[in-house]
BAFIPA-165424 format. One record per residue (C-alpha): residue number from 1; residue in three letters; chain; z, y, x. Coordinates in steps of 0.05 Angstrom, whole numbers, plus 32768, in hexadecimal, padded with zeros to 4 digits. Example, Ala and Ser with C-alpha at 12.3 -4.5 7.8 and 13.67 -1.06 7.14 Angstrom:
2
bado resi->1	resn->ala	chain->A	z->809C	y->7FA6	x->80F6
bado resi->2	resn->ser	chain->A	z->808F	y->7FEB	x->8111
***
This chain:
134
bado resi->1	resn->met	chain->A	z->7EF4	y->7DE2	x->7F25
bado resi->2	resn->gly	chain->A	z->7EC0	y->7E11	x->7F15
bado resi->3	resn->lys	chain->A	z->7EAF	y->7E55	x->7F35
bado resi->4	resn->lys	chain->A	z->7ED3	y->7E7A	x->7EFA
bado resi->5	resn->ser	chain->A	z->7F11	y->7E51	x->7F00
bado resi->6	resn->ala	chain->A	z->7F15	y->7E5D	x->7F4B
bado resi->7	resn->ile	chain->A	z->7F0C	y->7EA8	x->7F41
bado resi->8	resn->ala	chain->A	z->7F46	y->7EA5	x->7F0D
bado resi->9	resn->val	chain->A	z->7F73	y->7E7E	x->7F3A
bado resi->10	resn->ala	chain->A	z->7F67	y->7EAE	x->7F76
bado resi->11	resn->leu	chain->A	z->7F72	y->7EE9	x->7F49
bado resi->12	resn->leu	chain->A	z->7FB5	y->7ECD	x->7F2F
bado resi->13	resn->ala	chain->A	z->7FCA	y->7EBB	x->7F76
bado resi->14	resn->val	chain->A	z->7FC5	y->7F05	x->7F8B
bado resi->15	resn->thr	chain->A	z->7FD8	y->7F27	x->7F4B
bado resi->16	resn->ile	chain->A	z->801B	y->7F01	x->7F3F
bado resi->17	resn->pro	chain->A	z->8039	y->7F10	x->7F83
bado resi->18	resn->leu	chain->A	z->8024	y->7F58	x->7F7E
bado resi->19	resn->gly	chain->A	z->8044	y->7F5E	x->7F38
bado resi->20	resn->ile	chain->A	z->8082	y->7F3E	x->7F51
bado resi->21	resn->trp	chain->A	z->8086	y->7F6C	x->7F90
bado resi->22	resn->his	chain->A	z->8076	y->7FA9	x->7F65
bado resi->23	resn->phe	chain->A	z->80AB	y->7F9E	x->7F2A
bado resi->24	resn->lys	chain->A	z->80E2	y->7F82	x->7F56
bado resi->25	resn->asp	chain->A	z->8121	y->7FB0	x->7F64
bado resi->26	resn->arg	chain->A	z->811D	y->7FD3	x->7FA5
bado resi->27	resn->asp	chain->A	z->815C	y->7FE2	x->7FCE
bado resi->28	resn->pro	chain->A	z->8162	y->8030	x->7FCB
bado resi->29	resn->phe	chain->A	z->8184	y->802D	x->8010
bado resi->30	resn->asp	chain->A	z->8143	y->8014	x->802F
bado resi->31	resn->ala	chain->A	z->811F	y->8053	x->8016
bado resi->32	resn->pro	chain->A	z->811D	y->8093	x->8040
bado resi->33	resn->gly	chain->A	z->8156	y->80C1	x->8036
bado resi->34	resn->gln	chain->A	z->819E	y->80CC	x->804A
bado resi->35	resn->thr	chain->A	z->81DD	y->80A8	x->8039
bado resi->36	resn->trp	chain->A	z->8220	y->80CE	x->802F
bado resi->37	resn->gln	chain->A	z->8263	y->80AC	x->8028
bado resi->38	resn->ile	chain->A	z->82AB	y->80B4	x->8025
bado resi->39	resn->asp	chain->A	z->82DD	y->807D	x->8033
bado resi->40	resn->phe	chain->A	z->8323	y->8078	x->801D
bado resi->41	resn->ile	chain->A	z->8354	y->803E	x->802F
bado resi->42	resn->leu	chain->A	z->833A	y->800B	x->7FFE
bado resi->43	resn->ala	chain->A	z->8303	y->8030	x->7FDD
bado resi->44	resn->gly	chain->A	z->82CB	y->8060	x->7FE8
bado resi->45	resn->asp	chain->A	z->828E	y->8084	x->7FC8
bado resi->46	resn->thr	chain->A	z->8248	y->807D	x->7FE3
bado resi->47	resn->leu	chain->A	z->820B	y->80AE	x->7FD0
bado resi->48	resn->arg	chain->A	z->81C4	y->80A1	x->7FE5
bado resi->49	resn->leu	chain->A	z->8194	y->80DE	x->7FE4
bado resi->50	resn->met	chain->A	z->814F	y->80C4	x->7FE5
bado resi->51	resn->asp	chain->A	z->8117	y->80F3	x->8000
bado resi->52	resn->ser	chain->A	z->80F1	y->80E1	x->7FBF
bado resi->53	resn->gly	chain->A	z->8126	y->810C	x->7F99
bado resi->54	resn->arg	chain->A	z->8148	y->80D1	x->7F7A
bado resi->55	resn->tyr	chain->A	z->8191	y->80BE	x->7F8B
bado resi->56	resn->val	chain->A	z->81BE	y->8083	x->7F7E
bado resi->57	resn->ser	chain->A	z->8208	y->8082	x->7F86
bado resi->58	resn->tyr	chain->A	z->8243	y->8052	x->7F7D
bado resi->59	resn->his	chain->A	z->828E	y->804C	x->7F84
bado resi->60	resn->trp	chain->A	z->82A6	y->800F	x->7FA9
bado resi->61	resn->cys	chain->A	z->82EB	y->7FF3	x->7FAD
bado resi->62	resn->asp	chain->A	z->8307	y->7FB4	x->7FCC
bado resi->63	resn->ile	chain->A	z->8330	y->7F9E	x->7F90
bado resi->64	resn->cys	chain->A	z->8308	y->7FBA	x->7F58
bado resi->65	resn->val	chain->A	z->82D4	y->7FA2	x->7F26
bado resi->66	resn->pro	chain->A	z->828C	y->7F9B	x->7F3E
bado resi->67	resn->ile	chain->A	z->8269	y->7FD9	x->7F57
bado resi->68	resn->glu	chain->A	z->8244	y->8002	x->7F23
bado resi->69	resn->tyr	chain->A	z->8207	y->8029	x->7F3D
bado resi->70	resn->lys	chain->A	z->81F6	y->806E	x->7F21
bado resi->71	resn->ser	chain->A	z->81B1	y->808C	x->7F31
bado resi->72	resn->gly	chain->A	z->818A	y->80CB	x->7F1D
bado resi->73	resn->thr	chain->A	z->8168	y->8104	x->7F40
bado resi->74	resn->trp	chain->A	z->8181	y->8135	x->7F71
bado resi->75	resn->ser	chain->A	z->816C	y->817C	x->7F86
bado resi->76	resn->lys	chain->A	z->8187	y->81AF	x->7FB8
bado resi->77	resn->thr	chain->A	z->818C	y->81FC	x->7FAF
bado resi->78	resn->arg	chain->A	z->81A4	y->821E	x->7FEF
bado resi->79	resn->asp	chain->A	z->81DF	y->81F4	x->8001
bado resi->80	resn->val	chain->A	z->81ED	y->81D7	x->7FBD
bado resi->81	resn->val	chain->A	z->81DA	y->818F	x->7FAE
bado resi->82	resn->thr	chain->A	z->81D3	y->8180	x->7F63
bado resi->83	resn->leu	chain->A	z->81D3	y->8137	x->7F4C
bado resi->84	resn->thr	chain->A	z->81B3	y->812C	x->7F04
bado resi->85	resn->pro	chain->A	z->81C4	y->80E8	x->7EE7
bado resi->86	resn->asp	chain->A	z->8193	y->80BC	x->7EC4
bado resi->87	resn->ser	chain->A	z->81C9	y->80A4	x->7E93
bado resi->88	resn->val	chain->A	z->81D4	y->80D0	x->7E54
bado resi->89	resn->gly	chain->A	z->8216	y->80E9	x->7E4E
bado resi->90	resn->glu	chain->A	z->8226	y->80EF	x->7E97
bado resi->91	resn->lys	chain->A	z->8234	y->8132	x->7EB5
bado resi->92	resn->arg	chain->A	z->820A	y->8150	x->7EF0
bado resi->93	resn->arg	chain->A	z->8231	y->8150	x->7F32
bado resi->94	resn->arg	chain->A	z->822F	y->8187	x->7F63
bado resi->95	resn->tyr	chain->A	z->8240	y->818B	x->7FAC
bado resi->96	resn->arg	chain->A	z->823D	y->81C2	x->7FE0
bado resi->97	resn->glu	chain->A	z->8222	y->81AD	x->8025
bado resi->98	resn->gln	chain->A	z->8255	y->81C9	x->8057
bado resi->99	resn->thr	chain->A	z->825E	y->81C7	x->80A3
bado resi->100	resn->asn	chain->A	z->82A0	y->81C4	x->80C3
bado resi->101	resn->gly	chain->A	z->829B	y->81C2	x->8110
bado resi->102	resn->lys	chain->A	z->8264	y->8192	x->811F
bado resi->103	resn->cys	chain->A	z->826C	y->8169	x->80DF
bado resi->104	resn->arg	chain->A	z->8247	y->816E	x->809E
bado resi->105	resn->tyr	chain->A	z->8262	y->8162	x->8058
bado resi->106	resn->leu	chain->A	z->8250	y->8161	x->8011
bado resi->107	resn->val	chain->A	z->828B	y->8181	x->7FF1
bado resi->108	resn->pro	chain->A	z->8292	y->8176	x->7FA1
bado resi->109	resn->leu	chain->A	z->8290	y->81B2	x->7F79
bado resi->110	resn->asp	chain->A	z->82A4	y->8198	x->7F35
bado resi->111	resn->leu	chain->A	z->82EA	y->817B	x->7F4D
bado resi->112	resn->arg	chain->A	z->831A	y->816D	x->7F16
bado resi->113	resn->ile	chain->A	z->834F	y->8160	x->7F4B
bado resi->114	resn->lys	chain->A	z->8377	y->8197	x->7F69
bado resi->115	resn->thr	chain->A	z->8377	y->8193	x->7FB2
bado resi->116	resn->glu	chain->A	z->8387	y->81BF	x->7FED
bado resi->117	resn->ser	chain->A	z->8348	y->81A9	x->8014
bado resi->118	resn->pro	chain->A	z->830E	y->8195	x->7FEB
bado resi->119	resn->ile	chain->A	z->82ED	y->817D	x->802C
bado resi->120	resn->asp	chain->A	z->8320	y->8140	x->802C
bado resi->121	resn->leu	chain->A	z->82F5	y->812B	x->7FEE
bado resi->122	resn->ala	chain->A	z->82B1	y->8139	x->800E
bado resi->123	resn->leu	chain->A	z->827A	y->8109	x->801D
bado resi->124	resn->gln	chain->A	z->8261	y->8106	x->8065
bado resi->125	resn->pro	chain->A	z->8222	y->80E8	x->8081
bado resi->126	resn->glu	chain->A	z->8226	y->809C	x->808D
bado resi->127	resn->ala	chain->A	z->8224	y->809F	x->80DA
bado resi->128	resn->gln	chain->A	z->8252	y->80DA	x->80E1
bado resi->129	resn->asp	chain->A	z->829D	y->80CD	x->80EE
bado resi->130	resn->cys	chain->A	z->82C2	y->810D	x->80EC
bado resi->131	resn->arg	chain->A	z->8306	y->80F7	x->80D1
bado resi->132	resn->leu	chain->A	z->8328	y->811F	x->810A
bado resi->133	resn->glu	chain->A	z->82FE	y->815E	x->80F9
bado resi->134	resn->arg	chain->A	z->831C	y->8166	x->80B6
***
C-alpha cells in the first residue's frame, strides 16, 4: 500500500465515524432543559423545553397507536410559554407558568374543553409530585 492509499484509508477511518455521529438522531431528553408532564390513568403528555429554544412533545397512551413526536421552537414572555410547531398547519400552543403553593405548573391557555379548574389539565415538572396540592 502506497503512502497516498494509507492517508486515504486513515482519512476515511476518521471521517466516516464523525459523519455518522453528526447525522444520527440525538435524544432530545439528553439535551439540557426541563421536562414537563401530565399523567392520567392510561395516558399522558410530555413536553421537553430545551435550553436551545427547541421543544419536543408527545402524547403517550398504554393502548393507543405508536407515539407521535411533535417539535418546534419555544419562547417565554413574562409567564407565558409559547410553542411554535415546525409542522405547517399546526397551531401554536400557549401555557401560563403558575405556582400553586410550592408547586409549579404550565396551564394551557388555549383550552377547547370547559373545566372548572384548568390546573387539572396542567403540566408539571418531571420530578414534582403535587397531586395532593391541586
